[in-house]
N, C-alpha and C positions, 0 to 999 in steps of 0.2 A: 504494500500500500504506500502511495506517495506520502512524504513527510508533510504534515499539516503546516499551514502558513498563516502568520499574522502580517498585516500590511500597514505600514506607517506612511502617511502622506504629509509632507512638510510645506507649509505656507509661511514664507520667511518675513512677511511684512507686518509692521506695527504702526499705530498712530504716533507713538513716541517711544523712546528707549528709556526704560526704567533705570534709575541710577545704580541699582544693585545687580542688574541682569548681565550675564555673560553668555546667554544663549545666542544661537545663530539667528538673530532678528535684525531687521533693517527698516529704516524710515525713508520713505520716498515722498516727494511732493505729489507725484501722480504715479499710481501703480497700474501698469498695463495688464489688467487682469486677463484679458482675452489671450494675450501672448503666453502668460504663465500657466493659465488653465490648460491651454492647448499643449504646452510643453509637458505638464504633468500627465496628461492623457497619452501623449506619445511615449513618454518614458515608461508608463504603466504597461502599454502594449508591448514595448521592447522587452520588459522584464518577464511578462507572461509567456512570450514566445520561447524564451529559453528555459523557463521553469516548468512549463507544462501545466496540465490541469491538476492542481493540488486542492485539497480541502482548505477553504478559507475560513479561519476561526474568528477573525476580528479585523476591523478597519479603524484606524485612529488618525484623525486630522489634527496635527499639532503645529506648533509654530514657535516664534511669530504669533500671529493672531489670525487663525483660520476663520473666525467669525466675521472677518472683514471681507471674505469671499462672498460672492452672490450665491444664494441657495441653489440656483440653477447649475452653477459650476460644481457644487458639491454633489447634487443629484446625478449629474452626468458621470462623475468619477465613480460614484457608488454603483451606478448601473453598469459601467464598463467593467469594474472589478468583479462584480457578481456574475458577469457574463463570461469573462476570461477564466475565472476560477470557479470552484464548486463551493458555494457558501454552505456552512453547516446550519442545521436548524437553529433558529433563534440567535443568529449571529450578532455579536456585539458591534455596534458602529458608534464611535465616540467622536465628538467634536469639541475642542477647547473654545471657550467663548469668554470675552470680558464683559462685565455688566454695565457698559456705557449705554445710554439710552438708544443710540443708533444700533448697536449690536443686539441689545435685548429685543428691539423691534424686528429682528430677523429670526428669532428663535422659532416662531411658528413655521417659517419657510424651511428651516433646517429639519424640523420634525417631518414636514411633508416630503422633504427630499429623501428621507429614509434613516436619518440619524435617530437612534433610540437611546443614546446616553450622552448627556452633556456634562462637560467639566468646566465649571465656572471659576475664573481667576479672581476670586473675591479679595484675597490677601489680608484684608482687615475690615472690621466693622466700626472702626474709630476714624472720624474724619481727619483729625490731625495726623494720625499714622498714615492714612492713605496719601495725604499731601506729601509727607516726608518720603514715602516710598515712590513718589512720582506717578501714582496711578491716575488714570483719566476719569475715574468714576467716583461718585460720592457714596457714603454709607447708605443713604436712601435708595440710590440706584441699585446697590448691591442687594438690598433686601427685596426691592421690586423684582429684580432678575430671579432671585431664588423663588419667590412666590409664583412668578409666571412659569418658570421652568417646571415647578412641581405640578402644574396643571397640564403640561404638554408632554413630558418625557417620563417613561416608565422607570428610568434610572438616572440619578443625578449625583455628581460629585462636585466638591468645591475645594479650593486651595486656601490655606491660611499660612501666614508667615509669623513665626514667633521669635523670641529673643531679639526684639526690636529695641532701639535705644530708649532707655527709661521705662521699659515695660514692667508693670507690677503684676504680681500673682493674681490679686483680686480682679484686676481689670481683664486679664487674660481668661480667667475662669468665667467671668460674665460674658465676654465676647464669644467664647466657645458655646456656652449655654444658649445664647441668643441665636447663633447660626444653626446649631443642631436642633433647636426647637422648630426651626423653619423647614429644614431638610435633614433627616437623619438616615442617610443611605450610605454615603461614602465621603470620607474626609482625607485629603492629602495635606500633610503638614511639613513645612520646610523651615529650617533654622536659617535666620538671616546670617549670611557670612560675607566677608569682604573678599571679593573676587578680583584677581588682577585685571587691569585694564578698564575697570568700571569707574564711574564718577564717585561711587562710595569709597573706592580705594584712595582716590585723591583726597577726599574729605577726611577720611580716617588718618591718612598720613599727616594732614595738617592739624590734627587734633580737634576737628570740628564735629565729629560724631564718635561715640563710644558705645560698644555693645556690652550686654551683660557678661559677667565672667562665666567660666565654665560651670561652676556650681549653681549659679542662678539659672543658666540656660538649661541645665539638667533638671532642675526642679520644675521649670515650666513644661519641659517635655514630659516628665512623669505625671504632672497634673493633667495633661492632655488625655492620657490613657484612662485616668479616673473619671473625668468628665464624659469622655466618649462612651465608656462602659455604662454610665448612667442612662445614656440614650440608646443603648443596645448595640453599639459599635465596638468591635474587637480589633486590636492591633494585629493584622495579619502580615505586615511588612514593616520595616523599621520606620517608615514615614507615612504609612497608610492604615486607615481604620475603616471597617465596613460592617454592616449587618451581615450575618452569615448568608452566603449566596449572592451578595452584592459586590464582591471583590472585582477589581478590574481584570477582566479576562485577558485583555491585550497586554497589560503590564505583567501579568503572571507569565505570559509567554517569554518575556525578557528574563524574569527572575528564575524561571524554571529552565532556562537555556534551551528554548525551542527555536525553530526556524522563524525568522522574520525578515521581510523585505522592506527596505526604506527607499522611497522615491522623493525627489525634490532636493533643493539646495542643501548640501551638508548632511543629508540623510545617510545613515549607515545600516548595515544588515548583517545577519548571520544566516547563511544559506547552505544547505546540503546540495552539492553538485557532484554528480558522478561518484557518490558515496563518500565524499570528503566535505567537511565543514569549512566554509570560506567566510572571511570578513570582507565586506564591501563598503565602499564609501563614495559619495558624490562630491562634486566640486562645491565648495562652501558658499562662494559669492553668487548671488542670484543671477545677475546678467551673464557672467561667464558660463554658469550652469545651463541657462537657457540656450546660449549659443551652441554649446556642445550637443544638447539635445536636438537642436534644429539641424546640426550637421551630421550627427551620428546616431540619433535615436535615443541616446542615453548620456546623462551627465556624470557617469561613473568615472572615477579617477584611479581606483585601485580595487583589486580583487585578490586576496591573499589566502592561500590554504593555511589553516591553523594546525600546528603540530600538537600531539597529545598533551604535552606540558602546558602549552598555551590554552588549550581547551579546558584543562583541569583548573588552571588558575582562574580563568574567567568564570567557570561554573561555581567555584567556591566563593568568589567575590560577590556573585549575584545571589546564589542560593542561600547563603547564610544570612541574608537580609530577611528571609522569610521565617515566620514563626513555625511553619511546618518543616523547615529544614531541607536537607538534601537526601533523597533515597540513594543508598549505596549502589544498588543494582542499576538504577538509571544513570548514576554518575559514571560507572564503569562502561556502560554501553555507549554513552555519549562521548566520553573522553578517551577511552582505551586504556585508562589507568585505574587501578583500584583506589578507592577513596583513602584507605589507610596509607597508601604509598604517596599520596599527594599532600600530606600534612605532616608536620613535625610531631612525632609521637610523644616526646617528652612534654612539649608545650600543650598538646591535647590533654595529657594526663593532669597537668597542673590546672588547666582551664576547667576540666570536669570537676576536680576537687574544689576549686574556687566557686563553682556554681555558675560559670559563664557559658558553658556548653553542656549538652546532654545528648545521649542516645535515646531515641524513641523508637524502639524496634530497629528497623533497618535505616532509620533517618538520623542524621547528625544535625542538630539544631542549636543555634545560639539561644540562650534563655533571655528573659527580659533584662536581666542585669548585664548579660553579655552584649546585647544589642545597644545598651547605653554606651559601651566602650568598644564598639565594633571595629572602628578603624585600627585601633591599637591591637585588638585581638587578631584581626586578619593579617596585619603586618608580621606578627609573631608566628602565627599558625601555618600560613600558606607557604609551601616550599618554593 
């Protein structure tokens, strides 16, 4: 049976560049949507021609800000993907959207286009925090978007950023409660960090912004799990909480180290071709990517077979983010290396004794305490 496939479609354009953002997003005075929508369609056809008819488990429109696309463009890409591949029953189709009034006005069109899960970039429900984060929406618009999305989509997720400058525990608890009271399905949580090349990096270097220290940030993170659990959401991944059954199927494909194709500027993929897993990547800049597609049918710049050691490392880095952990049998089948041979046995023993990792039958998983210090744990554990 062909390897199932998750499909990622990248729309790189935004209304403004947020000061903390290091994603592949770009601001243009005028976006030639017809050109880029056609290029995405052509690259999708090119990819399908070489992959063959695979079961399609999910489609994810990410960015950038894909809710700036016309719903007709989204509908055409969904129709094309579900024609070229074999969609599984009840396939998940997610689109990221920002809650500005313009984009919220398009939500009904996206639902009619076939999107059945929307991911709203709320980031905060505090007006001052939104301003400092450089967001284009107000707290009122965020609430209105959540309320409208609840009437349109069977599944909803939203993003929040924590460990913001000056953030207090009581304020964070109230913010979480307010958001989850509106939509208690899926929450993605991101710690504010200073990324190289961003405006926040310059401000931080000048001493104009300061983030909470590690202990305060950890306390905010832990409180999130407590509040989410009150609303019926469980932490199934280090940054994601969901009602049972509402987990992001598309993102689970990444974390479980399954095949996924990425199209659009800067998109990358992991694809089984001729029995070997390959890493693929597209040109990052939008216009050069489109030019490559127009010339050659694809904006791909690299396709590299991954050796067993590379596969093992990637699968460990992704899979230990999940509460369910990594099944040893699946690990060996996917990487060609036994799980016990891919990790430092002495470090593993110490981590188990400290309560940071545990075996659950065939699965090796980081505990909640282990996920709190996952970066350091992975650095020591993974060979």
